[in-house]
N, C-alpha and C positions, 0 to 999 in steps of 0.2 A: 472227434467223438468216437470213431470206430476203434481207435487205440485204447480208449478208456473201457469200452465195452469188451474188447479183447482181453484186457487185463482182468476184468471181473470174471470173464469166462474161464480164464486160466486159474484164477483163485478158486472158483467153484469146482474145477477139476481136482484140485487138492482136497477139497471138502468131500467130494463123492468117493475119492480113492480111500480116504480115511474111514468113511462109513462102510465102504465095501470090506475093508479089513475087519471092522467091528462086527460085520454081519456073519462072519465065520462061514463063508461059503453060502451065503443067502439062507442060513438056517435060523437067523434071529430076525423077527418081523420088523421091529422099528428101525434098526440100522439098514435093513434091506429097502424099506420104503423110502428112507432118507437118501440112500444111494440112488435109487431110481429118480427121485425128485430132482436131486442136484445134477445128475447126468443130463436129464432133459433140459434143465435150465441152462447148464453150461453149453450144451449143443445149440440151444436156441440163440444164446448170445454170440457164440462162435459164428453161426450162420448169418446173424445180423452184421457182424463185423466184416464178414466175407463179401457183403454187398459192395464194399468200397475198397477193401484191402486185397492184394493179390493172394491167391490160394496158398502158394508155397510159403509166403511170409506169415499169413494168419495162422495156418495150421502148425507151422514150425514153432512159432512163438507160443501158441496155446499149449501145445504138447510140452514144450520146454518148461514153461511155468509150472505145469502139472508135475513133470518129472522131478525137477529140482525142488519144488515145494513139497512134494511127497517124500523126497529124501530127507528134507529138513524135519518134517513132521515125524517121520520114522525115527530119526535120531533123537529129537528133543522130547517127543511125547511117548513114543513106543519103546525107547531104549535100544534101538538098533545100532549096529556098529558104525562108528565114524572113523574108519581107518584112513590113513593118509591117501591111499589110492582112491578110495570112494570120494573123498573131499576134492581131490584133483579132478576126478571125472566130472563132478558137479560143477566145478569152476570152469572146466572146458565147455560144458553145455551152456553156462551163462555167457561165456565169451562168444560162443556161436550165436546166441540170441541177440546179443548187442550188435554183432556184425550184421545179422539179418535185418535188424531194425534200421541201422545206419545206411544200409545199402538199398533200402526200399525207396523208390521214387515217389 
């Protein structure tokens, strides 16, 4: 169950990062409120997952989901660059996440 909660926490990190971008430096009310809501929800779910998962594993996977997911949203939704180097970097992060998951006792 902790892994499912951690997955949702990571997905919510992507959501709040997206709304933070839309808030334009917290100058737009609705995206700012949504950012804060999803940050709190993501952190709550992360803390719940950390009750049973090791700190290093939980935090690394949570952050990695957010980093790679935000990269994908940036490319697909916001039209950011998808250069080969950036794609390789994202794939290396995903590889690290997989290794972290398989190495967890």
